[in-house]
C-alpha positions in Angstrom: 82.7 125.7 112.1 82.1 122.1 113.3 78.2 122.6 113.0 78.9 123.2 108.5 81.2 120.1 108.4 80.0 118.4 105.6 79.7 114.9 107.4 78.0 116.4 110.8 74.3 115.9 111.9 73.8 119.5 111.3 74.4 119.9 108.1 72.6 116.1 106.8 69.6 117.8 108.8 69.7 121.2 106.9 70.6 119.9 103.5 67.3 117.7 104.2 65.1 120.1 105.4 66.8 122.9 103.3 65.7 121.6 100.5 62.5 120.2 101.3 61.5 123.2 101.7 63.1 124.8 98.7 61.6 122.3 96.3 58.2 123.0 98.1 58.3 126.5 97.5 59.9 126.1 93.9 56.9 124.3 93.4 54.3 126.7 94.6 56.3 129.3 92.9 56.2 127.7 89.7 52.5 126.7 90.6 51.4 130.6 90.7 53.8 132.1 88.5 51.8 129.6 85.6 48.6 131.0 87.0 49.8 134.1 87.0 51.4 134.5 83.5 47.7 133.3 82.4 46.2 135.6 84.0 48.3 138.8 82.8 48.2 137.2 79.2 44.4 137.4 79.0 43.5 140.9 80.8 46.7 141.6 77.9 44.6 140.4 75.3 41.2 141.5 77.0 43.2 145.0 76.6 43.9 145.1 72.9 40.9 143.9 72.7 39.0 147.1 73.9 41.2 148.8 72.3 39.9 146.8 69.1 36.5 147.6 69.8 37.0 151.2 70.2 38.1 151.1 66.5 35.2 149.2 65.9 32.8 151.5 67.7 34.4 154.2 65.7 33.5 152.6 62.1 29.9 151.6 62.8 29.1 155.3 64.2 30.7 156.5 60.2 28.7 153.2 58.9 25.6 155.1 60.8 26.3 159.0 60.0 26.2 157.4 56.4 23.3 155.2 56.4 21.0 158.7 57.4 23.1 160.7 54.3 21.2 157.8 52.6 23.9 158.0 50.0 24.7 156.1 47.1 27.1 152.8 47.2 29.4 154.4 45.3 30.2 156.7 47.5 29.8 154.2 50.2 32.9 152.7 49.1 34.8 156.2 49.1 33.2 156.9 52.5 34.5 154.1 53.9 38.2 154.7 51.9 37.9 157.7 53.8 37.1 156.1 56.9 40.2 153.8 56.1 42.4 156.9 55.8 41.6 158.5 58.4 42.3 155.4 60.8 45.6 155.1 59.6 46.4 158.9 59.9 45.6 158.5 63.9 47.1 154.9 64.5 50.1 155.0 61.8 51.3 157.7 62.4 53.6 157.2 64.9 55.1 153.7 65.5 53.3 152.1 68.9 55.3 150.4 70.8 52.2 148.5 71.8 51.2 147.6 68.6 49.0 148.4 65.5 45.3 147.9 64.0 44.8 146.7 60.8 41.6 145.7 58.7 40.8 143.0 56.5 37.5 142.4 54.6 35.2 139.5 55.1 37.3 137.4 52.3 40.2 137.9 53.9 41.3 141.0 51.7 43.4 143.1 53.4 42.0 146.7 53.3 44.6 148.2 55.9 47.8 147.5 57.1 51.3 149.4 57.9 53.1 146.2 56.9 51.1 144.8 53.8 49.4 146.1 50.0 45.2 146.6 50.5 43.9 143.3 48.7 46.6 141.3 50.3 45.5 137.8 51.4 48.2 137.5 54.3 45.7 136.7 56.7 43.1 135.1 54.3 42.9 131.5 56.3 43.0 133.1 59.4 39.6 135.2 58.9 38.0 132.2 56.3 38.2 130.4 59.7 36.5 132.9 61.3 33.5 133.4 59.0 33.2 129.6 58.8 32.5 130.0 62.3 30.2 133.0 62.7 32.5 134.3 65.5 32.2 138.2 65.9 35.7 138.2 68.2 38.9 135.9 68.3 42.6 135.7 68.4 45.4 134.2 66.2 49.2 134.3 66.5 51.5 134.9 63.8 55.1 135.4 63.1 55.6 139.0 61.3 57.5 140.6 58.9 60.0 141.5 61.7 60.9 137.9 62.6 58.8 138.8 66.4 55.9 136.3 67.5 52.6 138.6 67.6 48.9 138.3 68.6 46.2 139.3 66.9 43.0 139.9 68.5 39.9 140.5 66.0 36.6 142.3 66.3 33.9 142.1 64.1 32.2 145.2 62.3 28.9 144.4 60.5 27.7 147.6 58.9 31.0 147.1 56.1 31.0 142.8 56.5 35.3 144.2 57.9 37.0 142.8 60.5 39.2 144.5 63.1 42.6 143.3 64.5 44.7 144.9 67.0 48.1 143.1 66.8 50.7 143.1 69.5 53.7 141.5 70.0 54.5 138.6 72.1 56.8 139.9 74.4 54.2 142.8 75.4 52.3 140.6 76.8 54.9 138.3 78.8 56.4 141.3 79.5 54.6 141.7 83.5 54.3 138.1 83.7 58.2 138.0 83.5 58.7 141.2 85.8 56.4 139.9 88.1 58.2 136.0 87.8 61.5 137.7 88.2 60.1 139.2 91.9 58.7 135.7 92.6 62.1 134.1 92.2 64.1 136.9 94.3 61.3 136.1 97.4 61.3 132.8 96.6 65.4 132.4 96.9 65.3 135.3 99.8 62.3 132.9 101.1 64.9 129.9 101.5 68.3 131.4 102.2 66.1 133.2 105.7 64.6 129.2 106.2 68.0 127.9 105.7 69.6 130.2 107.8 66.9 129.9 110.6 67.2 126.2 110.1 70.6 126.2 110.4 70.8 128.6 113.3 68.1 126.0 115.6 69.7 123.0 114.6 73.7 124.2 115.7 71.5 125.1 119.0 69.8 122.1 119.6 72.9 119.8 118.4 75.5 121.4 119.4 76.3 119.3 122.1 75.9 116.2 120.0 78.9 118.1 118.2 80.6 118.5 120.7 80.2 115.1 121.9 81.5 114.2 118.6 84.1 116.3 118.4 85.7 115.1 121.8 84.9 110.9 120.4 87.1 111.8 117.3 89.6 113.5 118.9 89.9 110.6 121.6 90.0 108.8 118.7 93.7 110.4 117.5 94.9 110.0 121.4 93.7 113.3 122.9 91.6 112.8 126.2 91.6 115.8 127.6 88.2 117.8 126.1 85.7 119.0 128.0 82.0 117.7 127.9 79.6 119.1 129.1 77.8 116.4 131.9 74.7 118.3 133.4 72.6 118.4 130.5 68.9 117.1 130.7 67.6 114.0 128.6 69.8 111.4 126.5 72.7 114.2 125.7 73.2 114.0 129.7 73.2 110.2 129.3 75.4 109.9 126.4 77.7 112.7 128.0 78.1 111.1 131.7 78.6 107.7 129.2 81.2 109.5 127.5 82.8 110.3 130.2 82.9 107.4 132.1 84.3 105.9 129.3 87.1 108.5 128.4 88.0 107.9 132.3 88.0 104.1 131.7 89.9 104.4 128.8 92.1 106.8 130.4 93.5 104.2 133.0 93.8 101.6 130.7 96.3 103.3 128.4 98.3 104.6 131.7 98.3 100.7 133.0 99.3 99.8 129.5 102.0 102.4 128.9 104.0 101.6 132.1 103.2 98.4 131.4 104.9 98.9 127.6 107.7 101.1 129.3 108.4 97.8 131.8 108.5 95.0 129.2 110.6 97.7 126.6 113.1 97.9 129.4 112.9 94.1 129.4 113.5 94.1 126.0 116.4 96.8 125.2 117.9 95.6 128.7 118.3 91.5 127.6 122.0 90.2 127.1 120.6 87.9 124.6 119.4 89.5 121.3 116.0 89.5 120.7 114.0 90.0 117.3 109.8 90.3 116.9 108.5 89.1 113.2 105.9 89.0 111.9 104.0 86.7 109.6 106.0 86.8 107.0 109.8 87.0 108.7 109.9 90.6 108.8 112.0 92.2 111.7 109.3 94.2 114.0 111.3 95.2 116.7 115.1 94.3 117.8 117.3 94.9 120.9 120.3 96.9 120.9 122.1 93.4 122.1 120.7 92.1 118.2 122.4 95.4 117.4 125.5 94.0 118.9 125.6 90.8 117.7 124.8 91.7 113.9 126.8 94.7 114.1 123.7 96.9 112.8 121.3 99.1 114.7 118.3 98.1 116.1 116.7 100.6 114.1 118.3 99.0 110.7 117.3 95.9 111.7 113.1 96.4 111.6 112.2 96.1 108.2 114.9 93.7 107.4 113.9 89.9 106.4 115.1 87.5 108.9 116.8 85.3 105.9 119.1 88.7 105.7 121.0 87.3 109.0 120.9 83.8 107.6 123.2 81.7 105.1 122.0 82.0 101.7 119.5 79.0 101.1 118.7 78.5 104.8 115.0 78.1 104.1 114.4 75.2 106.9 115.5 77.2 109.6 113.9 81.1 107.4 110.2 78.7 108.4 111.4 77.7 111.4 111.4 80.7 113.0 108.4 82.9 111.1 106.7 79.6 112.0 107.3 78.3 115.8 105.2 75.8 117.1 102.0 77.1 119.4 101.9 75.4 122.3 105.4 75.2 122.9 108.9 77.4 122.4 111.5 76.0 119.5 115.1 75.1 120.7 118.1 74.5 117.4 120.9 76.0 117.4 122.2 77.5 113.6 124.5 79.6 111.7 123.9 83.3 111.3 125.3 85.8 109.5 126.5 89.5 110.8 126.6 92.5 108.6 130.0 91.0 106.9 128.7 88.2 106.9 130.8 86.7 109.2 128.6 83.2 110.2 127.9 82.9 113.7 127.1 79.5 115.8 124.1 81.0 117.1 122.0 79.2 120.0 118.1 80.1 118.4 114.8 80.1 121.0 111.6 81.5 119.2 108.1 80.8 120.1 104.9 82.4 118.7 102.5 85.2 120.6 100.2 87.0 119.7 100.6 91.1 118.8 98.5 94.1 117.9 95.8 91.3 117.1 98.2 89.4 114.5 100.8 85.7 114.9 104.3 87.1 115.3 107.5 85.0 116.9 109.6 86.3 119.5 113.2 84.8 118.2 115.8 84.8 121.1 119.3 84.6 119.8 123.1 84.0 122.0 126.0 84.1 120.0 127.7 81.0 121.2 130.9 81.2 118.3 133.7 82.2 120.5 131.9 80.2 123.2 131.4 77.1 120.9 135.7 77.9 119.6 136.8 77.7 123.3 135.3 74.6 124.6 136.5 72.4 121.2 140.0 74.3 122.0 139.6 72.9 126.0 138.0 69.2 123.9 141.3 69.4 122.1 143.6 70.7 125.0 141.7 67.7 127.2 142.3 65.1 124.6 145.9 66.3 124.1 146.8 66.2 127.7 145.1 62.7 128.0 147.2 61.6 124.6 149.9 63.5 125.9 149.8 61.6 129.1 149.8 58.7 127.4 152.4 59.2 125.6 154.6 60.3 127.7 154.3 56.9 130.2 154.9 55.0 127.1 158.0 57.0 126.4 159.0 56.6 129.6 158.7 53.2 129.7 160.4 53.0 126.2 163.5 54.5 127.3 164.0 52.2 130.6 163.4 49.8 127.7 165.9 51.1 125.5 168.4 52.3 127.8 170.1 48.5 128.5 168.8 47.6 124.2 171.3 50.7 123.6 173.6 50.5 126.5 174.1 46.6 126.0 174.8 47.3 121.9 177.7 50.1 122.8 179.4 47.8 125.3 179.5 44.5 122.9 180.9 47.1 119.8 183.5 47.8 122.0 184.6 44.6 122.2 188.6 44.7 119.5 187.8 41.3 118.8 184.5 41.5 118.3 183.6 39.8 114.1 182.8 41.4 111.4 179.7 40.0 111.4 178.8 40.2 114.8 179.4 43.9 114.5 177.1 44.8 111.6 174.4 43.3 113.4 175.3 45.2 116.4 175.6 47.9 114.8 172.2 47.2 113.1 170.3 46.8 116.4 172.2 50.1 117.2 170.5 51.6 114.4 167.8 51.0 114.7 167.4 51.7 118.7 168.6 55.6 117.9 165.8 55.8 115.4 163.3 54.4 118.5 165.2 57.3 120.8 163.9 59.3 118.6 159.9 58.7 118.5 160.9 58.6 121.9 162.1 61.8 121.8 158.8 62.9 119.8 156.6 61.4 122.0 158.1 63.7 125.1 157.9 66.7 123.1 154.3 65.7 122.0 153.9 65.2 125.9 155.4 68.2 126.9 157.6 65.9 129.2 161.0 66.8 127.6 163.7 68.3 129.4 164.9 71.4 127.4 168.4 73.2 127.1 166.3 76.7 127.7 168.6 79.7 126.4 168.6 83.1 124.7 168.1 82.8 121.2 167.6 85.0 118.0 165.4 84.1 116.4 166.4 85.6 112.5 170.0 84.0 113.6 168.8 80.9 114.4 166.6 80.8 111.3 169.5 81.7 108.6 172.1 79.7 110.3 169.6 76.3 109.8 168.6 77.9 106.7 171.5 76.1 104.8 170.2 72.8 106.0 166.7 72.8 105.0 167.8 73.8 101.5 169.6 70.6 100.8 166.6 69.0 102.4 164.2 70.8 100.2 163.7 69.3 96.7 165.3 71.2 94.2 161.9 72.1 92.9 161.1 74.0 95.7 162.1 77.7 96.7 163.2 78.4 99.9 163.3 82.4 101.0 164.4 83.6 104.5 162.4 87.0 104.9 164.1 88.6 109.2 162.3 91.4 108.7 163.7 92.4 113.0 167.1 92.0 113.4 166.3 91.6 117.3 164.2 88.7 117.7 164.9 87.4 121.1 163.2 84.3 122.6 164.2 81.5 125.7 164.3 78.2 123.7 166.0 75.4 123.3 167.6 75.5 119.9 167.8 72.4 118.2 163.5 71.9 119.6 163.6 75.1 117.2 165.2 73.6 114.7 162.8 70.4 114.6 160.1 72.6 114.5 161.7 74.3 111.7 162.4 71.0 109.5 158.9 69.6 110.2 157.2 72.5 108.9 159.2 72.5 105.9 159.0 69.0 105.0 155.1 69.3 105.5 155.3 72.3 103.4 157.1 70.7 100.9 155.1 67.2 101.2 151.6 69.4 99.8 153.1 70.4 97.0 154.5 67.4 94.9 155.3 69.6 91.6 157.1 72.4 93.3 156.5 75.9 94.9 157.5 78.3 96.8 158.3 78.3 100.6 158.4 81.2 102.6 159.8 81.5 105.8 160.0 85.1 108.4 160.1 86.1 111.2 158.7 89.5 112.8 158.0 90.8 116.2 154.3 91.1 116.8 152.5 93.0 120.1 149.4 91.2 120.9 146.5 92.7 122.2 143.2 91.4 123.9 141.0 93.6 121.9 143.2 94.3 118.7 142.1 92.8 115.3 143.4 90.3 113.8 144.6 88.6 117.3 144.7 85.0 117.2 142.0 83.4 119.0 143.9 81.8 122.3 146.9 83.7 122.3 147.3 85.7 125.5 147.6 89.5 125.5 151.9 90.7 125.3 154.9 90.6 123.3 155.4 87.6 120.8 158.1 86.8 118.5 156.5 85.3 115.5 157.8 82.6 112.8 155.3 81.7 110.2 155.8 79.4 107.5 153.7 80.0 104.4 153.6 77.5 101.2 151.7 77.5 97.9 150.6 73.9 97.9 146.9 72.7 97.9 146.1 74.1 101.9 144.1 72.3 104.1 140.9 70.6 103.8 138.4 72.7 106.6 137.0 69.8 106.9 139.8 68.6 109.0 141.4 72.3 110.2 139.9 71.5 113.6 142.2 68.0 114.0 145.7 68.8 112.2 147.1 69.1 115.6 146.1 65.9 116.8 148.7 62.7 117.6 148.5 60.0 114.9 146.2 61.9 112.9 147.6 62.4 109.2 146.5 62.8 105.6 149.4 60.5 104.2 149.4 57.6 102.7 149.9 54.2 105.0 153.7 54.6 106.1 154.2 58.2 104.9 153.9 59.4 108.1 153.8 59.2 111.8 151.3 61.9 112.4 153.1 63.5 114.7 154.5 65.8 113.2 152.8 68.9 114.3 151.3 67.4 117.4 155.1 67.1 118.8 155.4 71.0 117.3 152.4 71.8 119.4 153.8 70.0 121.9 156.9 72.2 122.0 155.2 74.4 121.5 153.0 74.9 123.7 156.4 74.0 127.0 157.9 77.1 125.6 154.3 79.1 126.4 154.0 80.0 123.1 151.1 79.3 120.7 150.9 77.8 116.7 148.0 79.0 114.3 147.2 77.0 111.7 144.7 78.3 108.3 144.2 78.7 104.7 145.6 81.3 102.6 143.2 83.0 100.0 145.6 83.5 97.1 146.8 79.5 97.6 148.3 77.1 100.1 148.8 77.1 103.8 150.5 79.6 106.2 151.6 78.4 109.9 151.9 81.0 112.6 154.0 80.1 115.4 154.6 83.1 118.5 157.2 82.5 120.9 157.0 85.0 124.0 159.5 87.6 123.4 162.2 88.5 125.8 163.4 92.6 126.2 166.2 93.8 123.8 168.4 94.5 127.5 167.3 90.8 128.9 170.7 88.2 128.8 169.7 85.0 130.4 172.1 82.6 131.4 172.9 79.9 128.7 173.0 76.2 129.7 176.2 74.8 130.3 177.0 73.0 127.5 178.0 69.5 127.3 181.5 68.6 126.8 182.3 66.2 123.9 186.4 65.3 123.7 185.6 62.1 122.2 187.2 60.3 124.7 186.0 57.7 128.1 186.7 59.9 131.1 186.9 56.3 133.5 186.3 56.7 137.1 189.5 56.5 140.3 187.5 54.4 142.6 184.7 56.9 143.8 181.8 55.5 145.6 178.2 56.1 143.2 175.0 55.0 144.7 173.2 54.2 142.1 169.1 54.4 142.7 166.9 53.1 139.9 163.6 51.1 140.6 163.9 49.1 136.9 166.0 45.9 137.2 167.5 46.4 133.5 168.4 50.3 133.7 170.3 49.7 137.1 172.4 46.3 136.2 173.4 47.8 132.8 173.9 51.7 134.6 176.1 49.3 137.5 178.0 47.0 135.0 179.0 50.2 133.1 180.3 52.1 135.7 181.9 49.3 137.0 184.0 48.4 134.0 185.5 52.1 134.1 186.6 51.9 137.8 183.9 53.2 140.2 182.8 52.0 143.1 178.9 51.4 142.4 176.3 50.3 145.2 172.6 49.6 143.6 169.5 50.4 145.3 165.7 49.3 144.2 164.1 52.2 146.3 164.9 55.2 147.8 164.0 54.3 150.9 166.9 51.9 150.5 169.0 54.4 150.0 168.5 56.2 152.9 168.7 53.9 155.0 172.3 53.2 153.9 172.6 57.1 155.1 171.5 56.1 157.9 174.7 54.1 158.4 177.1 56.6 158.3 178.5 55.6 155.3 179.0 58.6 152.7 178.7 58.4 148.5 180.6 60.8 146.2 178.0 60.9 144.4 173.9 59.9 143.7 172.7 59.0 140.4 168.9 58.7 140.9 166.4 57.9 138.4 163.6 61.2 138.9 160.2 59.0 138.7 160.1 56.3 140.9 157.2 54.5 143.4 158.0 55.6 146.8 160.6 58.6 146.8 161.3 60.6 143.3 164.9 61.6 142.7 164.5 65.5 144.0 162.6 64.4 147.0 165.7 61.9 147.8 167.8 64.7 147.1 166.2 66.4 149.8 165.8 64.3 152.1 169.8 63.4 151.6 170.7 67.8 152.3 168.8 67.0 155.2 170.6 64.8 156.9 173.5 67.2 156.1 175.0 65.4 152.6 175.2 67.6 150.4 177.5 65.4 147.6 176.4 66.1 144.0 173.2 64.5 142.8 173.2 63.4 139.3 169.0 62.8 137.8 168.2 60.4 134.7 164.8 60.0 133.4 163.3 58.9 130.4 160.7 61.0 131.1 160.6 63.9 133.3 157.2 64.4 134.6 155.6 66.8 136.9 157.9 66.3 139.9 161.0 67.5 138.1 159.3 70.5 136.8 157.8 71.6 140.7 161.3 71.6 141.6 162.9 73.7 139.1 165.6 71.7 137.6 163.7 71.3 134.6 166.7 73.5 133.1 169.8 72.3 135.0 171.4 70.2 132.3 174.6 69.7 133.9 172.6 67.6 136.4 170.3 65.5 134.4 171.0 62.8 131.5 168.0 61.4 129.1 167.6 58.0 128.3 167.8 55.8 127.1 171.9 56.0 128.5 174.5 57.5 126.1 178.1 55.4 128.0 179.6 58.0 126.8 177.8 60.9 127.9 176.9 59.8 131.5 180.6 58.8 131.7 181.9 62.2 130.9 178.8 64.2 133.2 180.1 62.1 136.6 183.6 63.0 135.8 183.0 67.1 135.4 180.7 66.8 139.0 182.8 64.6 141.1 185.7 67.5 139.8 183.6 70.3 140.9 182.2 69.0 143.9 186.2 68.2 144.7 187.2 71.9 143.9 184.4 73.5 146.5 185.8 70.9 148.8 189.5 72.2 149.4 
């Protein structure tokens, strides 16, 4: 069957040689057929001419017999009539399928005819031409009464001046020729078929090796390299077969190497941690690895056939052009925004290089999703910035409190003078009011820097919020609707109540400022469980159980350009003189010091939402509350107890010494911890030690430890405007009974001293 394929060599040779033979044989047949037809026609006409001759001879014999009788001319006509009658009886009695004779006189008048009456001139012209030509024989054709074509063979009978014609149908003359023609045609067909079959057999036999090679080559083109080819053949066919086998072996080796290389690079391509895309010249994705599918939420098969623009922001034609046609001399590295299946924007590091693949120019694009990395970098930068500014703010607050301590202390001491004039009292009151405002600013700085000492206790955040709600309603303007929603009845946290209230107040005021034409503020609490892989978990919040405090407003929201800056210190969008820029920064510091998380986002329906997460306490946990400071409104003077005062700042040292001396305490002041220890070595023992926490040599907690090492267990009261890391490391941040903030409130100092001394006396007794 291979040999008879329409495009095969055998088929073409068979068509060529067989066609040539068939055409040649047909031409020969036509020439022979024409010659045979002519011969057969002439032979038929000769036969019918002989019949006409026999009639002429019969009439001649009758004419001779009549001449021998010597009869008259009249009798002669009768004799001719009898002869014609006798002739018609012989030939017309039964219809002769081969033809019939008829007689015409020399003038073309019919004397005897089966179709026409005697005397008819139907053949006048034909016989007139014969007489004029002086011919004694001839022939002519005509269409008879039956519509059939006839041929008349004519002979001249001289005695009676008659023309005897024998009429025969044309079909009878061609019948034998047609029979022979049909036989020749059959012979031509049989000969042609036999010759074609012989040619096909011969061509198939001789060209079979070439056909096998052609079939093997076609199979090899389809990828089938296992077709067997006989190599041991003589001549050019053998050379061709051996060359084919050698070429097939080389292709097998190259394909094996290519498959191995493709498998190796496919493993590298699929195992890449970065997303890999192969783009054709118009940006269509030809191939993608699983990492690219994971980045964009598609399978590698779904990415194939998509345009690279489907992974970019709308209208980012510049990036699409850079990825489709990267430079040919070196890779291009850039950062851009791509979009995943949900059209979420991803910060992406992109590398692209041009390469040739399957003979065409392509681009290999390497993608790395760095959205989380960039977010963490921004968080780290923000944390570092806040930490740096926090240290600065803490240091400023420390020095500021040291300066405020004598200002407020001396002011209060002066205000205690009963002989003070009203004008002087008014001035001192103004100074005290300004100092109190400065004290509040210092506290804000400490809250932001996370250096203040907290009064930590177990709080129900929902109850705290409900108790604080009346103050909030009085603070907010009348066109602001306040909605409190405590969804969980028992949201327990370990926090400083005053700091929590400050957070709520700051957020409520910020919300009011964002709604100058009125609006709605919603504050709600709810318990949340944060897991590392939970959808919607806040970025940066550690897994755990939290109490969520959410403050929402219906204001203008925050511009996306400044969302990353809202927690920066001193950053504000308010007019000059309308805000310090420490509100959200202070909240951030307080929440961070409580081990929590704070975040801000714009709401889709409008307005802003701030969420604060504070670590929740187990429902069965009961942490001891800090001892509240007693304040009965009266000064409690000393009873001659010896107080060691250790303070490196001379103004604070002199103020406290003066304050204690006025209230019946004996005070021994030291500007450093070393001087205090030296006095302790001399054997002098104080009833109580007041020491600054942060000092150049030994800090306050270290001084206490050194005294205890020497067996001195007197109570120690720490004071500081900046608690610092040393106090936190010593575990003193939550011991409010042994600590007092700067600027020092004289009344609070005296009350705390009295309580500590009385407690120490009870323990010793």
